C-alpha positions in Angstrom: 86.1 122.0 91.7 85.0 118.4 91.7 87.1 115.3 92.2 86.5 114.3 88.6 87.9 117.6 87.5 90.9 117.4 89.7 91.6 113.8 88.6 92.4 115.1 85.1 95.7 116.6 86.3 97.5 114.7 89.1 101.1 114.3 90.2 103.0 111.9 92.5 106.3 112.9 94.1 108.7 110.1 95.0 106.8 107.9 92.6 109.7 105.4 92.2 110.0 104.7 95.9 108.4 101.9 97.9 105.3 103.8 98.8 105.2 106.1 95.8 105.0 103.3 93.3 101.9 101.8 95.0 100.2 105.2 95.2 101.1 105.8 91.5 99.5 102.5 90.5 96.2 103.3 92.4 95.9 106.7 90.8 97.0 105.6 87.3 94.3 102.9 87.4 91.6 105.2 88.6 92.5 108.0 86.2 92.6 105.5 83.3 89.1 104.2 84.1 87.9 107.8 84.4 89.4 108.6 81.0 87.8 105.6 79.4 84.4 106.4 80.9 84.4 110.2 80.2 86.5 110.2 77.0 88.5 113.1 78.4 92.3 113.5 78.7 93.8 112.6 82.0 97.5 113.1 82.9 99.4 111.6 85.8 102.9 113.1 86.3 105.2 110.7 88.1 108.2 112.5 89.5 111.3 111.0 91.1 114.9 112.1 91.4 116.1 108.6 90.4 115.7 107.8 86.6 116.3 104.1 87.3 113.5 104.0 89.8 111.1 105.5 87.1 112.1 102.9 84.6 111.4 100.2 87.2 108.1 101.9 87.9 106.9 101.6 84.3 107.4 97.8 84.4 105.6 97.6 87.7 102.6 99.6 86.3 102.4 97.4 83.2 102.6 94.1 85.2 100.1 95.2 87.9 97.7 96.7 85.3 97.6 93.5 83.3 97.0 91.6 86.5 94.1 93.9 87.4 92.6 93.5 83.9 92.7 89.7 84.0 90.8 89.8 87.4 88.3 92.4 86.3 87.7 91.5 82.6 83.9 91.6 82.8 83.8 95.3 84.0 86.4 96.4 81.5 84.5 94.7 78.7 81.8 97.3 79.2 84.3 100.1 78.6 86.2 98.5 75.7 83.5 96.5 73.9 84.5 93.4 72.0 88.1 92.3 72.2 89.7 89.1 70.9 90.5 87.5 74.3 91.3 88.3 78.0 95.0 88.6 77.2 94.4 91.2 74.5 92.2 93.1 76.9 94.9 93.0 79.6 97.5 94.3 77.1 95.2 97.1 76.0 94.4 98.2 79.5 98.1 98.2 80.5 98.9 100.3 77.4 96.2 102.7 78.3 97.5 103.0 81.9 101.0 103.8 80.6 99.5 106.3 78.2 98.0 108.1 81.1 101.3 108.6 82.9 104.4 110.8 82.2 107.6 110.2 84.1 110.0 113.0 85.0 112.9 113.9 87.2 112.0 117.6 86.9 109.9 119.1 89.7 108.7 121.9 87.4 106.8 119.3 85.3 104.4 119.0 88.3 103.1 122.6 87.8 99.8 121.7 85.9 98.7 119.3 88.6 95.4 120.0 90.5 96.2 117.3 93.1 99.8 116.5 94.2 100.6 113.4 96.2 103.9 113.5 98.1 105.7 110.3 99.1 109.2 111.5 99.5 111.6 110.9 102.4 110.3 111.5 105.9 112.6 114.5 106.5 111.0 117.7 107.7 113.5 120.1 106.0 113.2 118.3 102.7 109.4 118.3 102.7 109.3 122.0 103.6 111.7 122.8 100.7 109.7 120.8 98.2 106.3 122.2 99.3 107.7 125.7 99.2 108.7 125.1 95.6 105.3 123.6 94.8 103.6 126.7 96.2 105.3 128.8 93.5 105.0 126.2 90.7 101.3 125.1 91.1 98.1 126.9 90.8 96.6 128.6 93.9 93.8 126.0 94.1 96.0 122.9 93.9 95.5 120.5 96.7 98.4 118.6 98.4 98.2 115.1 99.9 101.1 114.1 102.1 102.0 110.4 102.8 103.9 111.5 105.9 103.5 109.0 108.7 104.7 111.2 111.6 105.2 114.9 110.7 102.3 117.2 111.9 100.6 118.6 108.8 100.1 122.1 110.3 103.8 122.4 110.8 104.4 121.7 107.1 101.5 123.9 105.9 102.7 126.9 107.9 106.3 126.5 107.0 105.6 126.2 103.3 102.8 128.8 103.2 100.2 126.5 101.6 97.2 128.3 103.2 95.3 125.2 104.3 95.7 123.2 101.0 97.5 120.3 102.7 96.1 117.1 104.2 97.6 113.9 105.5 96.7 110.9 103.3 98.8 108.2 104.9 98.8 105.0 102.9 100.1 101.8 104.5 102.6 99.5 102.9 102.1 98.2 100.3 99.6 100.9 99.2 98.2 98.8 96.4 97.2 96.0 98.8 96.7 97.6 102.2 93.1 98.8 102.8 93.9 101.5 105.4 94.5 105.1 104.8 95.0 107.3 107.9 93.4 110.6 107.2 95.0 113.5 109.1 93.2 116.8 108.9 94.9 119.9 110.2 92.9 122.5 112.2 93.3 125.1 109.5 92.3 123.4 106.2 90.2 124.5 103.3 86.8 122.9 104.0 86.5 121.2 100.6 89.8 119.3 100.9 88.7 116.7 103.5 85.6 116.1 101.4 87.7 115.5 98.3 90.0 113.3 100.3 87.2 111.1 101.6 85.6 110.7 98.2 89.0 109.8 96.7 89.5 107.2 99.4 86.2 105.6 98.6 87.0 105.6 94.9 90.3 103.8 95.6 88.6 101.2 97.8 90.3 102.3 101.0 89.1 102.3 104.6 89.7 105.8 105.9 90.3 106.2 109.6 90.8 109.8 111.0 93.7 110.7 113.2 94.3 114.1 114.7 97.3 116.2 113.7 99.7 115.0 116.4 103.2 113.8 115.6 103.2 110.1 114.8 99.4 110.0 114.5 97.7 106.7 115.5 99.8 104.2 113.6 103.3 105.3 114.5 102.1 106.7 117.8 101.5 103.1 118.8 104.2 101.4 116.8 107.1 103.5 118.0 106.1 103.1 121.7 105.4 99.4 121.2 108.8 99.0 119.6 110.6 100.9 122.3 108.9 98.6 124.9 110.1 95.5 123.0 113.6 96.9 122.9 113.6 97.7 126.6 112.2 94.3 127.4 114.9 92.6 125.5 117.6 94.7 127.3 116.0 93.7 130.6 116.0 90.0 129.7 119.7 90.2 128.6 120.6 90.3 132.3 119.2 86.7 132.6 119.6 85.5 129.0 122.2 86.0 126.3 121.8 89.0 124.0 120.8 86.7 121.1 118.3 84.8 123.3 116.7 88.0 124.6 116.0 89.3 121.0 114.7 85.8 120.0 112.5 85.5 123.1 110.9 89.0 122.7 110.4 88.5 119.0 108.7 85.1 119.5 106.5 86.4 122.4 105.3 89.4 120.4 104.5 87.2 117.4 103.5 83.7 118.6 102.2 84.5 122.0 100.3 87.7 121.0 99.2 86.0 117.7 100.6 88.9 115.5 101.7 88.5 111.9 105.3 89.6 112.9 107.3 89.8 116.0 108.4 93.3 117.0 112.0 92.9 115.9 110.9 91.5 112.6 108.5 94.4 112.2 111.2 97.0 112.9 113.4 95.3 110.3 110.5 95.4 107.8 109.9 99.1 108.3 113.6 99.7 108.5 115.8 100.4 111.5 116.8 103.7 110.0 113.2 104.6 109.4 112.3 103.7 112.9 115.1 106.0 114.2 114.0 108.8 111.8 110.4 108.7 113.1 111.6 108.7 116.7 113.6 111.8 116.0 110.6 113.5 114.5 108.3 112.6 117.4 110.6 113.2 120.3 110.5 117.0 120.4 106.7 116.9 120.5 106.7 114.7 123.6 109.3 116.1 126.0 107.8 114.1 128.9 108.5 110.8 127.2 111.8 109.2 126.3 111.2 108.4 122.6 114.8 107.4 121.9 116.8 104.2 121.8 120.6 104.0 122.0 120.3 100.4 120.8 118.7 101.6 117.5 121.5 104.2 117.2 124.0 101.4 117.8 122.6 99.3 114.9 122.6 102.3 112.6 126.2 103.0 113.5 127.1 99.4 112.6 125.5 99.9 109.2 122.6 97.5 110.0 119.5 99.2 108.7 116.9 96.6 107.7 114.3 97.6 105.1 113.7 96.0 101.7 115.7 95.3 98.6 114.4 96.6 95.3 112.9 93.2 94.6 110.9 93.4 97.8 113.0 90.9 99.7 113.9 91.6 103.3 117.3 93.1 104.2 119.0 91.9 107.4 118.5 93.8 110.6 118.0 92.6 114.1 117.3 89.3 112.4 118.8 87.6 109.3 116.6 86.4 106.6 117.0 83.6 104.1 114.3 82.9 101.5 112.0 85.1 103.5 112.5 83.2 106.8 114.3 84.1 109.9 117.6 82.3 110.0 119.8 84.1 112.6 119.8 86.8 115.2 122.3 89.6 115.4 124.5 89.4 118.5 125.2 93.0 119.6 128.0 91.8 121.9 129.9 90.0 119.2 128.8 92.1 116.2 127.7 89.1 114.1 124.7 87.0 113.3 124.2 83.8 115.2 122.3 81.1 113.3 119.2 79.5 114.8 121.0 76.2 114.3 124.3 77.2 116.0 124.7 75.4 119.3 121.9 75.0 121.8 121.0 78.6 122.5 117.6 78.4 120.7 116.5 75.2 122.4 117.5 76.7 125.8 115.5 79.9 125.0 112.5 77.8 124.1 112.8 75.9 127.3 113.0 79.1 129.3 109.8 80.4 127.6 107.9 77.3 128.5 105.0 75.7 126.8 102.3 78.1 125.4 98.7 77.4 126.2 97.0 74.6 124.3 94.6 77.2 122.7 97.4 79.0 120.8 96.6 79.2 117.1 99.0 80.7 114.5 98.0 84.2 113.2 97.3 83.0 109.7 95.1 80.2 110.8 93.2 82.6 113.1 92.8 85.3 110.5 89.7 84.0 108.8 88.3 82.0 111.8 84.6 82.9 112.2 84.9 82.3 115.9 88.0 84.5 116.1 86.9 86.8 119.0 85.7 83.9 121.2 88.9 82.0 120.6 91.1 85.0 121.3 89.2 85.6 124.5 89.6 82.0 125.7 93.2 82.0 124.6 94.2 85.1 126.6 92.3 83.7 129.6 94.5 80.6 129.4 97.6 82.8 128.9 96.7 84.8 132.1 96.6 81.6 134.1 99.8 80.1 132.6 102.8 80.5 135.0 105.4 80.0 132.2 107.9 82.8 131.5 106.6 83.3 127.9 103.0 83.7 129.1 104.0 86.2 131.7 105.9 88.3 129.2 103.0 88.1 126.7 100.6 89.5 129.3 103.0 92.2 130.2 103.3 93.1 126.5 99.6 93.0 126.0 99.0 95.4 129.0 101.6 97.8 127.7 100.1 97.8 124.2 96.7 98.7 125.8 98.3 101.5 127.8 99.7 103.0 124.6 96.3 102.7 122.9 94.6 104.4 125.8 97.3 107.1 125.8 96.5 107.9 122.2 92.9 108.2 123.0 93.2 110.3 126.2 95.7 112.7 124.6 93.5 113.4 121.7 95.5 111.7 119.0 92.5 109.4 118.2 88.8 110.2 118.5 87.7 106.8 119.6 89.0 103.4 120.8 87.5 102.0 117.6 89.8 104.2 115.6 92.9 103.1 117.5 91.9 99.5 117.2 91.1 99.9 113.5 94.5 101.3 112.6 96.3 98.4 114.2 93.9 95.9 112.7 93.7 97.3 109.2 97.2 98.9 109.0 99.2 96.3 110.9 97.0 93.2 110.3 96.5 92.6 114.0 93.7 90.3 114.9 92.5 92.6 117.7 93.0 96.2 118.7 95.2 97.2 121.7 92.2 98.6 123.6 90.6 95.4 124.7 89.4 93.6 127.8 91.2 90.4 127.3 93.2 90.8 130.5 
């Protein structure tokens, strides 16, 4: 069965969630375009257990479809023919996208789908239960695409009895914007499924990077260990600095000094402290020789501090507090409260302790599109290596640990090449450079 044939009947599970809504948009758009070109019926079933989330999803699909049409009017004109104006074209395309989809809270409605995309909670027992039901509901030739970011696909496939019809198709957040899809192919997979997955990725405009079927894969394999290092570094520094200063210092070093889009504590907040903990729990049994656990993370969860995003996309408070999208305070684990950046002299003292960064330091956003980026980065890290300040020393230590993690993913067979490791961090996390480098 071809991809075009399968695209006539598709479903998304967890469609109203943060990841599911972006996946739903990409598929709804592609299926609508296919329907307009081929003049054949296409149906996308969007399933979620929360009715309110599905209502919000419809508004999201309408808004984003109009935006797409306004940006791609010329190509859509070829499909629609003469229309009064671009606003009318945008309205028509949005209506056609919504006509392609059907929302439901009933899993049984997924039965006709020839491709099912799963973006439900990252919980092993839940996924096994849902896939076991899908095995009974769907046809024997239905293919399943999991957005899992950490659970081995072979484990899911075997437990649910899917017979090699499951593949990992891990979008990065937000799926409608992020170019990367981590493609995880289990050892026992029906041979046409990876081909279908690669073709679909190309249709959706994604950059596919393969990862082997090892818990955490490349992205979380690096992020979890990188995050644990940041946590341990802050705990070590708390012997010299205050708890608030140690978090501030490590977050600033991992952002400003390493020229990353976010510091490590901000990134953990963005993903969700609870999600970070959940992924660690999934990965830990698969790596008994490593200590993939953090009592500090457990402590934050027990305090009810979980991070993540609000329904409108704004950042919830976690290790850091946010106001209008900007960091405004740091959580003091010893006092159990947030301490403002403007409270007292602690921030100025921490900045003084860090010392002046090298003169070649350029903010991440400014460096992002610099045509001389690689040469500038190489010169900057040379300056950083020669800088005796505390911040520079911590940055080099962090950079070396990041490289060790990347090399571990390569040597243990999680990744096939250093290029794949670097690609996931650069395309999925928007790093300017990959962890496997020769900067120091």
